[in-house]
RODO-2510 file (C-alpha; in nm, 4 decimals, decimal comma):
residues 464
     n   res          X          Y          Z
     1     m    -0,0123     0,0074     0,0137
     2     s     0,1037     0,3270    -0,0707
     3     p     0,0946     0,6763     0,0460
     4     g    -0,1275     0,7735    -0,2783
     5     d    -0,3652     0,4823    -0,1566
     6     i    -0,4019     0,6932     0,1168
     7     m    -0,4660     0,9609     0,0334
     8     s    -0,7099     0,8254    -0,2446
     9     r    -0,9264     0,7081     0,0715
    10     r    -0,9064     1,0359     0,2740
    11     e    -0,9793     1,1930    -0,0736
    12     g    -1,3052     0,9942    -0,1314
    13     l    -1,4289     1,0761     0,2578
    14     i    -1,3861     1,4142     0,1900
    15     r    -1,5601     1,4278    -0,0772
    16     l    -1,8188     1,2776     0,0717
    17     g    -1,9685     1,6317     0,1604
    18     g    -2,2985     1,5810     0,3368
    19     g    -2,1370     1,2508     0,5141
    20     f    -1,8587     1,2266     0,7017
    21     g    -1,7773     1,5671     0,6707
    22     g    -2,0902     1,6267     0,8871
    23     l    -2,0275     1,3419     1,1401
    24     v    -2,1138     1,4073     1,4887
    25     l    -1,9132     1,3801     1,7227
    26     g    -1,9960     1,5572     2,0204
    27     s    -1,9605     1,2681     2,2927
    28     m    -1,5515     1,3266     2,1860
    29     v    -1,6100     1,6928     2,2491
    30     g    -1,6155     1,8072     2,5979
    31     a    -1,9411     1,9955     2,7009
    32     a    -1,9275     2,3782     2,7287
    33     d    -2,1669     2,5094     3,0257
    34     v    -2,3561     2,6516     2,7401
    35     r    -2,4702     2,3238     2,6588
    36     r    -2,4847     2,0826     3,0054
    37     p    -2,8171     1,9828     3,0569
    38     l    -2,9752     2,1826     3,2960
    39     h    -3,2560     1,9170     3,4480
    40     t    -3,2754     1,5731     3,4332
    41     p    -3,4297     1,5101     3,0520
    42     k    -3,7571     1,4176     2,9877
    43     a    -3,5773     1,2262     2,6518
    44     r    -3,2676     1,1239     2,5160
    45     a    -3,3426     1,1325     2,1276
    46     v    -3,6313     1,2468     1,8802
    47     i    -3,7269     1,1046     1,5615
    48     q    -3,8641     1,3692     1,3933
    49     l    -4,1178     1,2998     1,0392
    50     f    -4,0688     1,6228     0,8071
    51     m    -4,3851     1,6429     0,5907
    52     h    -4,2368     1,8416     0,2768
    53     g    -4,5241     2,0736     0,1544
    54     g    -4,7577     2,1519     0,4120
    55     p    -5,0339     1,9138     0,5374
    56     s    -5,3498     2,0018     0,4861
    57     h    -5,4637     2,0331     0,8255
    58     m    -5,8461     2,0484     0,8130
    59     d    -5,8275     1,7071     0,6044
    60     l    -5,6110     1,5479     0,9053
    61     l    -5,6120     1,6597     1,2319
    62     d    -5,8328     1,9800     1,2771
    63     p    -6,2036     1,9161     1,1849
    64     k    -6,4209     2,2397     1,0609
    65     p    -6,7648     2,1649     1,0628
    66     m    -6,8491     2,5133     0,9241
    67     l    -6,6360     2,4887     0,6315
    68     n    -6,8181     2,1841     0,5324
    69     k    -7,1464     2,3715     0,5788
    70     f    -7,0879     2,6767     0,3993
    71     h    -6,8227     2,4616     0,1329
    72     g    -6,8644     2,6240    -0,2059
    73     q    -6,9854     2,9934    -0,0885
    74     s    -6,7641     3,3276    -0,0884
    75     p    -6,5165     3,3527     0,1953
    76     p    -6,6002     3,5430     0,5342
    77     d    -6,3617     3,9065     0,5099
    78     e    -6,1322     3,7330     0,7724
    79     v    -6,0906     3,4495     0,5760
    80     s    -6,0699     3,6166     0,2600
    81     d    -5,7566     3,5496     0,0945
    82     d    -5,6030     3,8986     0,0062
    83     e    -5,3471     3,7589    -0,2990
    84     r    -5,6736     3,6398    -0,4681
    85     r    -5,4981     3,2743    -0,5694
    86     t    -5,7963     3,1416    -0,4060
    87     t    -6,1644     3,1129    -0,4550
    88     y    -6,4946     2,9467    -0,2283
    89     l    -6,4519     2,7608     0,0870
    90     l    -6,3365     2,3820     0,0333
    91     g    -6,4164     2,1181     0,3026
    92     t    -6,3502     1,7826     0,3154
    93     p    -6,4782     1,4437     0,2275
    94     f    -6,2774     1,3154     0,4830
    95     e    -6,5004     1,1754     0,7772
    96     f    -6,3015     1,2850     1,1784
    97     s    -6,3904     1,0071     1,4179
    98     r    -6,2798     1,0226     1,8215
    99     h    -6,0302     0,7660     1,9287
   100     g    -5,9245     0,6501     2,2817
   101     q    -6,0248     0,7296     2,5962
   102     s    -5,9135     1,0873     2,4956
   103     g    -6,1347     1,1367     2,2248
   104     v    -5,9043     1,2635     2,0110
   105     e    -6,0537     1,3674     1,6408
   106     f    -5,8626     1,2413     1,3502
   107     s    -5,9726     1,2063     0,9700
   108     y    -5,9974     0,8456     0,8380
   109     p    -5,6434     0,8780     0,6138
   110     m    -5,5133     0,8730     0,9215
   111     r    -5,6597     0,6145     1,0990
   112     c    -5,3566     0,4250     1,1976
   113     v    -5,1958     0,6860     1,3584
   114     a    -5,4948     0,7739     1,5384
   115     q    -5,5214     0,4236     1,7697
   116     h    -5,2720     0,5916     1,9459
   117     a    -5,4825     0,8869     1,9864
   118     d    -5,3818     0,8332     2,4028
   119     d    -5,0188     0,9006     2,3764
   120     i    -5,0770     1,1686     2,1086
   121     a    -5,0904     1,5778     2,1791
   122     v    -5,2077     1,7341     1,8843
   123     i    -5,0897     2,1561     1,8284
   124     r    -5,4091     2,2778     1,6215
   125     s    -5,2904     2,5831     1,6803
   126     m    -4,9215     2,6681     1,4725
   127     f    -4,8906     2,9380     1,2704
   128     t    -4,5246     3,0771     1,1172
   129     e    -4,3804     3,3516     0,9404
   130     h    -4,3273     3,2844     0,5254
   131     r    -4,5983     3,0821     0,2918
   132     n    -4,2994     3,0203     0,0188
   133     h    -4,1742     2,6659     0,1099
   134     e    -3,7741     2,7492     0,1365
   135     q    -3,8401     3,0537     0,3885
   136     a    -4,1109     2,8475     0,6165
   137     i    -3,8370     2,4769     0,6104
   138     w    -3,5619     2,7439     0,7416
   139     m    -3,7969     2,8586     1,0166
   140     a    -3,9567     2,5277     1,1186
   141     n    -3,5763     2,3603     1,1469
   142     t    -3,3338     2,6495     1,2242
   143     g    -3,5621     2,9294     1,3822
   144     l    -3,5931     3,1950     1,1073
   145     i    -3,7033     3,2612     0,7978
   146     r    -3,3152     3,2865     0,6391
   147     p    -3,0499     3,0152     0,5249
   148     g    -2,7347     2,9387     0,6812
   149     r    -2,8176     2,8699     1,0030
   150     p    -2,7923     2,5100     1,2072
   151     n    -3,0793     2,2615     1,1790
   152     i    -3,2501     2,1449     1,5250
   153     g    -3,0564     1,8243     1,4451
   154     s    -2,7187     2,0577     1,4767
   155     w    -2,8418     2,2528     1,7851
   156     v    -2,9270     1,8652     1,9579
   157     a    -2,6521     1,7379     1,8360
   158     y    -2,3540     2,0199     1,9735
   159     a    -2,5172     2,0450     2,3260
   160     l    -2,5705     1,6500     2,3902
   161     g    -2,3475     1,4471     2,1190
   162     s    -2,3911     1,0938     2,0801
   163     e    -2,4436     0,8075     2,2891
   164     n    -2,2527     0,5637     2,0759
   165     r    -1,8607     0,6445     1,9664
   166     e    -1,9622     0,4829     1,6875
   167     l    -2,2681     0,6036     1,5084
   168     p    -2,3528     1,0119     1,4752
   169     a    -2,5449     1,2166     1,6950
   170     y    -2,7443     1,3198     1,4015
   171     v    -2,8564     1,1098     1,0647
   172     a    -3,0817     1,2163     0,8159
   173     l    -3,3005     0,9610     0,6152
   174     p    -3,4170     1,1160     0,2884
   175     d    -3,5899     0,9298    -0,0164
   176     p    -3,3217     0,7167    -0,1806
   177     k    -3,5537     0,7968    -0,5380
   178     g    -3,4628     1,2051    -0,3973
   179     l    -3,3803     1,4403    -0,1827
   180     p    -3,6464     1,6665    -0,0163
   181     v    -3,7032     2,0259    -0,1621
   182     d    -3,3983     2,2522     0,0027
   183     g    -3,2069     1,9094    -0,0336
   184     i    -2,9191     1,8840     0,1933
   185     r    -2,9720     2,2152     0,3790
   186     n    -3,2296     2,0513     0,5586
   187     w    -2,9898     1,9026     0,7609
   188     s    -2,7011     2,1492     0,7352
   189     n    -2,5081     2,2723     1,0301
   190     g    -2,5049     2,6223     0,8896
   191     w    -2,2182     2,8175     1,1186
   192     l    -2,1614     2,5626     1,3648
   193     p    -1,8646     2,3383     1,3417
   194     p    -1,8789     2,1097     1,0373
   195     l    -1,8988     1,7971     1,3049
   196     y    -2,2538     1,8745     1,4073
   197     q    -2,3827     1,8137     1,0475
   198     g    -2,6450     1,5659     1,0193
   199     t    -2,5071     1,2448     0,7898
   200     a    -2,7029     1,1003     0,5721
   201     f    -2,7942     0,7494     0,5824
   202     s    -2,9196     0,5688     0,2538
   203     s    -3,2174     0,3099     0,2660
   204     e    -3,1414     0,1189     0,0155
   205     g    -2,8094    -0,0359    -0,0984
   206     m    -2,5198     0,0416     0,0904
   207     p    -2,6011     0,2801     0,4135
   208     v    -2,3397     0,4842     0,3704
   209     l    -2,1461     0,6026     0,0048
   210     h    -1,7696     0,4650     0,0201
   211     l    -1,8173     0,3337     0,3573
   212     q    -1,6637    -0,0111     0,2346
   213     p    -1,3902    -0,0807     0,0537
   214     n    -1,4218    -0,1653    -0,3332
   215     q    -1,2813    -0,4866    -0,2748
   216     a    -1,2982    -0,6619     0,0603
   217     r    -0,9822    -0,7081     0,2627
   218     s    -0,8576    -0,9504     0,5319
   219     p    -0,9089    -0,7857     0,9046
   220     e    -0,5139    -0,8522     0,9629
   221     v    -0,4801    -0,6224     0,6045
   222     e    -0,7436    -0,3681     0,7581
   223     a    -0,6211    -0,3617     1,0685
   224     a    -0,2431    -0,2684     0,9288
   225     r    -0,3939    -0,0142     0,7162
   226     m    -0,5493     0,1818     1,0290
   227     e    -0,2818     0,1174     1,1998
   228     l    -0,0450     0,2481     0,9479
   229     l    -0,3070     0,5507     0,8979
   230     g    -0,2939     0,6089     1,2393
   231     k     0,1113     0,7014     1,2109
   232     l     0,0493     0,8936     0,9407
   233     n    -0,2155     1,1023     1,1172
   234     a    -0,0482     1,1669     1,3820
   235     a     0,2690     1,2849     1,2602
   236     h     0,0727     1,4693     1,0167
   237     k    -0,0877     1,6607     1,2984
   238     k     0,2284     1,6910     1,5385
   239     a     0,3570     1,8997     1,2344
   240     r     0,0619     2,1654     1,2780
   241     p    -0,0389     2,1914     1,6471
   242     g    -0,3695     2,3945     1,7307
   243     e    -0,5394     2,3550     1,3544
   244     l    -0,9033     2,2437     1,5182
   245     e    -0,9978     2,1424     1,1678
   246     l    -0,7200     1,9336     1,1850
   247     d    -0,8096     1,7681     1,4648
   248     a    -1,2078     1,7663     1,3580
   249     r    -1,1276     1,5575     1,0361
   250     i    -0,9114     1,3202     1,1755
   251     a    -1,1624     1,2193     1,3902
   252     n    -1,3924     1,1847     1,0907
   253     f    -1,1652     0,9636     0,9665
   254     e    -1,1850     0,7579     1,2906
   255     l    -1,5138     0,7165     1,3246
   256     a    -1,5812     0,6322     0,9477
   257     a    -1,3460     0,3271     1,0194
   258     r    -1,5861     0,2126     1,3439
   259     m    -1,9002     0,3490     1,1279
   260     q    -1,8002     0,0260     0,8771
   261     l    -1,9167    -0,2286     1,1468
   262     s    -2,1557    -0,0237     1,3450
   263     a    -2,3579     0,1284     1,0961
   264     t    -2,3909    -0,1832     0,8455
   265     d    -2,4987    -0,3436     1,1699
   266     a    -2,7418    -0,0721     1,2782
   267     l    -2,9106    -0,0498     0,9161
   268     d    -2,9650    -0,4523     0,8299
   269     l    -3,3150    -0,4669     0,8308
   270     s    -3,3067    -0,9031     0,7295
   271     r    -3,1653    -0,9099     1,0875
   272     e    -3,5764    -0,7903     1,2337
   273     s    -3,8885    -1,0540     1,2319
   274     e    -4,1054    -1,0876     0,9648
   275     a    -4,3667    -0,9476     1,2550
   276     t    -4,1753    -0,6539     1,2901
   277     q    -4,1149    -0,5751     0,9126
   278     k    -4,5127    -0,6410     0,8537
   279     l    -4,5724    -0,3539     1,1519
   280     y    -4,3771    -0,1166     0,9485
   281     g    -4,5904    -0,1833     0,6267
   282     l    -4,2467    -0,3518     0,4482
   283     d    -4,4782    -0,6343     0,2970
   284     e    -4,6142    -0,3514     0,0691
   285     e    -4,5042    -0,1791    -0,2124
   286     k    -4,6885     0,1272    -0,1037
   287     t    -4,5677     0,1742     0,2161
   288     r    -4,2517    -0,0156     0,2100
   289     p    -4,0083     0,3097     0,1061
   290     y    -4,1223     0,4875     0,3800
   291     g    -4,1454     0,2245     0,6426
   292     r    -3,8035     0,1317     0,5575
   293     r    -3,7077     0,5174     0,7341
   294     c    -3,8860     0,4316     0,9937
   295     l    -3,7773     0,1325     1,1191
   296     m    -3,4215     0,2353     1,0520
   297     a    -3,5064     0,5353     1,3183
   298     r    -3,5833     0,3317     1,5545
   299     r    -3,2641     0,0808     1,5413
   300     l    -3,0924     0,4296     1,4957
   301     i    -3,2499     0,5691     1,8295
   302     e    -3,1542     0,1950     2,0057
   303     r    -2,8210     0,2566     1,9196
   304     g    -2,7747     0,6000     2,0856
   305     v    -2,8125     0,8331     1,7893
   306     r    -2,9706     1,1285     1,9220
   307     f    -3,1714     1,3000     1,6374
   308     v    -3,3159     1,1318     1,3283
   309     q    -3,4809     1,3164     1,0360
   310     i    -3,7019     1,1121     0,7982
   311     f    -3,7581     1,2907     0,4495
   312     m    -4,0450     1,2485     0,1766
   313     r    -3,8913     1,3380    -0,1734
   314     g    -3,9587     1,6720    -0,3235
   315     q    -4,3048     1,8159    -0,1657
   316     p    -4,5611     1,5718    -0,1553
   317     w    -4,7961     1,6911     0,0144
   318     d    -4,7983     2,0931    -0,1666
   319     t    -5,1519     2,0047    -0,2790
   320     h    -5,2007     2,2478    -0,5051
   321     a    -5,4331     2,0657    -0,7612
   322     k    -5,6122     1,7182    -0,6656
   323     n    -5,6095     1,8149    -0,2741
   324     v    -5,7913     1,4886    -0,2485
   325     a    -5,6330     1,2727    -0,3934
   326     g    -5,2756     1,3936    -0,3106
   327     t    -5,3666     1,4136     0,0546
   328     r    -5,4904     1,0197     0,0382
   329     n    -5,1526     0,9364    -0,1229
   330     c    -4,9205     1,0981     0,1150
   331     c    -5,1435     0,9376     0,3922
   332     a    -5,1323     0,5903     0,2107
   333     q    -4,7396     0,6036     0,2291
   334     t    -4,6583     0,7044     0,5174
   335     d    -4,9796     0,6686     0,7633
   336     l    -4,9293     0,2188     0,8573
   337     p    -4,4892     0,2938     0,9021
   338     v    -4,5574     0,5941     1,1137
   339     a    -4,8111     0,3980     1,3388
   340     g    -4,6010     0,1267     1,3473
   341     l    -4,2974     0,3352     1,4923
   342     l    -4,5158     0,4378     1,7735
   343     t    -4,5840     0,0707     1,8747
   344     d    -4,3019    -0,0689     1,8139
   345     l    -4,0934     0,1676     2,0587
   346     k    -4,3901     0,1463     2,3149
   347     q    -4,2874    -0,2392     2,2755
   348     r    -3,9122    -0,1624     2,3609
   349     g    -3,9625     0,0543     2,6146
   350     l    -3,7805     0,3220     2,3897
   351     f    -4,1363     0,5504     2,3781
   352     d    -4,0817     0,7528     2,7237
   353     s    -3,7397     0,8602     2,6284
   354     t    -3,7723     0,9166     2,2550
   355     i    -3,9647     1,2317     2,1154
   356     v    -4,1655     1,1897     1,7926
   357     q    -4,2775     1,5018     1,5819
   358     w    -4,4993     1,4706     1,2801
   359     g    -4,5372     1,7884     1,0752
   360     g    -4,4742     2,0079     0,7781
   361     e    -4,3561     2,3911     0,7096
   362     f    -4,6851     2,5157     0,7503
   363     g    -5,0637     2,4143     0,6406
   364     r    -5,3154     2,4210     0,3117
   365     t    -5,5932     2,7107     0,2619
   366     p    -5,9311     2,6674     0,3773
   367     t    -6,0513     2,7786     0,0095
   368     a    -6,0567     2,6451    -0,3225
   369     e    -5,7249     2,7109    -0,5127
   370     q    -5,7772     2,6287    -0,8936
   371     r    -5,5395     2,6373    -1,1618
   372     p    -5,5935     2,5050    -1,5358
   373     g    -5,7054     2,1734    -1,5494
   374     n    -5,8311     2,1585    -1,1666
   375     k    -6,1447     2,3593    -1,2228
   376     t    -6,4376     2,0913    -1,1456
   377     q    -6,5310     1,9743    -0,8170
   378     g    -6,2921     1,6905    -0,6757
   379     t    -6,0052     1,8159    -0,8383
   380     e    -5,9530     2,1596    -0,6671
   381     g    -5,6343     2,2153    -0,4471
   382     r    -5,5134     2,3797    -0,1268
   383     d    -5,2485     2,6876    -0,1496
   384     h    -4,9622     2,7358     0,1214
   385     h    -5,0990     2,9067     0,4262
   386     p    -4,9056     2,9922     0,7616
   387     y    -5,1689     3,1403     0,9720
   388     g    -5,2596     2,8496     1,1169
   389     f    -5,2171     2,4497     1,0792
   390     s    -5,1646     2,1697     1,3217
   391     i    -4,8471     1,9190     1,3614
   392     w    -4,7926     1,6653     1,6510
   393     l    -4,5724     1,5124     1,9391
   394     a    -4,5587     1,2198     2,1192
   395     g    -4,3471     0,9950     2,3486
   396     g    -4,0469     1,1479     2,5616
   397     g    -4,2077     1,3391     2,7854
   398     i    -4,5559     1,4321     2,5955
   399     k    -4,8385     1,4261     2,7567
   400     g    -5,1007     1,2153     2,5120
   401     g    -5,4691     1,1898     2,4752
   402     q    -5,4897     1,6221     2,4480
   403     t    -5,5553     1,8867     2,1583
   404     y    -5,3709     2,2378     2,2167
   405     g    -5,4822     2,5493     2,1034
   406     a    -5,7071     2,6124     1,8371
   407     t    -5,7801     2,8133     1,4825
   408     d    -6,1028     2,9768     1,3851
   409     d    -6,3832     2,8152     1,2620
   410     f    -6,2729     2,7585     0,8982
   411     g    -5,8920     2,6557     0,9750
   412     h    -5,7938     3,0028     0,8939
   413     r    -5,6253     3,1748     1,1693
   414     s    -5,4832     3,0354     1,4941
   415     v    -5,6639     3,2172     1,7437
   416     v    -5,6146     3,0315     2,0605
   417     d    -5,3410     2,9453     2,2592
   418     r    -5,1063     3,0398     1,9580
   419     v    -4,7471     2,8357     1,9064
   420     q    -4,4711     2,9985     1,6849
   421     m    -4,1571     2,7629     1,5924
   422     a    -3,9406     2,8957     1,8423
   423     d    -4,1821     2,7780     2,1316
   424     l    -4,1853     2,3954     1,9434
   425     h    -3,8255     2,4577     1,9339
   426     a    -3,8287     2,5870     2,3207
   427     t    -4,0177     2,2464     2,4703
   428     l    -3,8177     2,0004     2,2632
   429     l    -3,4689     2,1861     2,4038
   430     h    -3,6679     2,1685     2,7200
   431     l    -3,7450     1,7684     2,6948
   432     l    -3,4017     1,7091     2,6175
   433     g    -3,2894     1,9168     2,8904
   434     l    -3,1731     2,2159     2,8210
   435     n    -3,2289     2,5215     2,7814
   436     h    -3,3203     2,7448     2,5165
   437     e    -3,1666     3,0704     2,6505
   438     r    -2,8406     2,9118     2,7270
   439     l    -2,7842     2,6751     2,4310
   440     t    -2,5506     2,9441     2,2789
   441     y    -2,2835     2,9592     2,0249
   442     p    -2,0482     3,2800     1,9235
   443     h    -2,0860     3,3621     1,5609
   444     n    -2,0260     3,7112     1,4115
   445     g    -2,0016     3,8854     1,7633
   446     r    -2,3080     3,7389     1,9383
   447     d    -2,4155     3,4598     2,1216
   448     e    -2,6386     3,2591     1,8619
   449     r    -2,9829     3,0379     1,9841
   450     l    -3,1783     2,7931     1,8102
   451     t    -3,4786     3,0436     1,9656
   452     d    -3,2770     3,3512     1,8827
   453     v    -3,4948     3,6849     1,8564
   454     y    -3,8073     3,5749     2,0027
   455     e    -3,9345     3,5467     2,3703
   456     a    -4,0038     3,1574     2,3393
   457     q    -4,2279     2,9454     2,5651
   458     v    -4,1726     2,5811     2,7273
   459     l    -4,5496     2,4941     2,6334
   460     k    -4,5936     2,3200     2,9576
   461     r    -4,9572     2,1665     2,9051
   462     l    -4,7504     1,9506     2,6864
   463     l    -4,5819     1,7922     2,8897
   464     a    -4,6255     1,4776     3,1371
***
């Protein structure tokens, strides 16, 4: 083996960009006071189910009888669309019903998740600050409507690190057939050190690109290679003292070597029983892709990963046309796997320590959007809607079986116990044992934080 061979190996790792360059090594870094948990955490991990495009709240989680009653009529002034993108009030054909002892209402397309009603807290009073996808995604993930800031997963990795030195603290699970809107920026570390960027794993084929060599090597050869590489790294580092970026890069390579075994084991779904695979919908073509990622998320959380995000390709919930068909299709892909995830977490004793978050960047309008080709009844769409929408939370210290807040009679605007994204972020950090006001990082002369300029509050009614 020549030095050139080693450098080509290095070069391959460096070029991974969204992979090893962002591997979280917080467990190897001394925790500063601003990051140390201030109280006993209710949760140790988060699984975020991000629904790109904006799910329609009045079709799924926020029943509005008045909307159905006045379906097809002109909206009242307080609901009218000042941009004139939408027209008449648009009711829903989906039937809502009460579930569990709590009686929380879900619509029929979410009938599998609804079986966990007593474990779920539905926030019906969310609002955000922008109606464009990218800006709203940045707000949902980073706390502001401008790009370049760290994702919440990066903040968690920075604060807590991984519980497993052979796996990163923060993992992203995109659809292998395509990235979500805004691409790899969804799991960016922003201006936090590259150590805290999310690591993208694939749910098909090799879990992590370039993790294994093209030609298999014996354990003896591999050990000799790693020993030589360690000596070369040590000599290189000794000649360049105090270079933190070099230290981080070497640590990344070392983690990559450990991951050759641990990541492959963690993501080998064939080790799961047939019953477990069926629970996630792996036996059905429609549910298999999302189900695989949900099962991978459970296996990663089980092994000490702190934050896992599951993404869908593009923005499938963006139902500008054929809202009913689009909403039904998205639920057909995700409802059973998500319910399976909740069941599996409970069966394995992981539910009480794992927060599950479901939702998108905003909701949809209560009025019909009519574009060329969808002007007949049943083909209408719904436009972007930041003024009021719903998400849900479960596990990890969340008090289930409740709804929090409310929109008006038509689902247009959040009016009771309004919840901004900063409140949601503050609550998630609190459940992880962190104070959103003290979790800071110095950048451009100021102490930055996830909740930044907002007077965020922990949503105490949501806490068990």
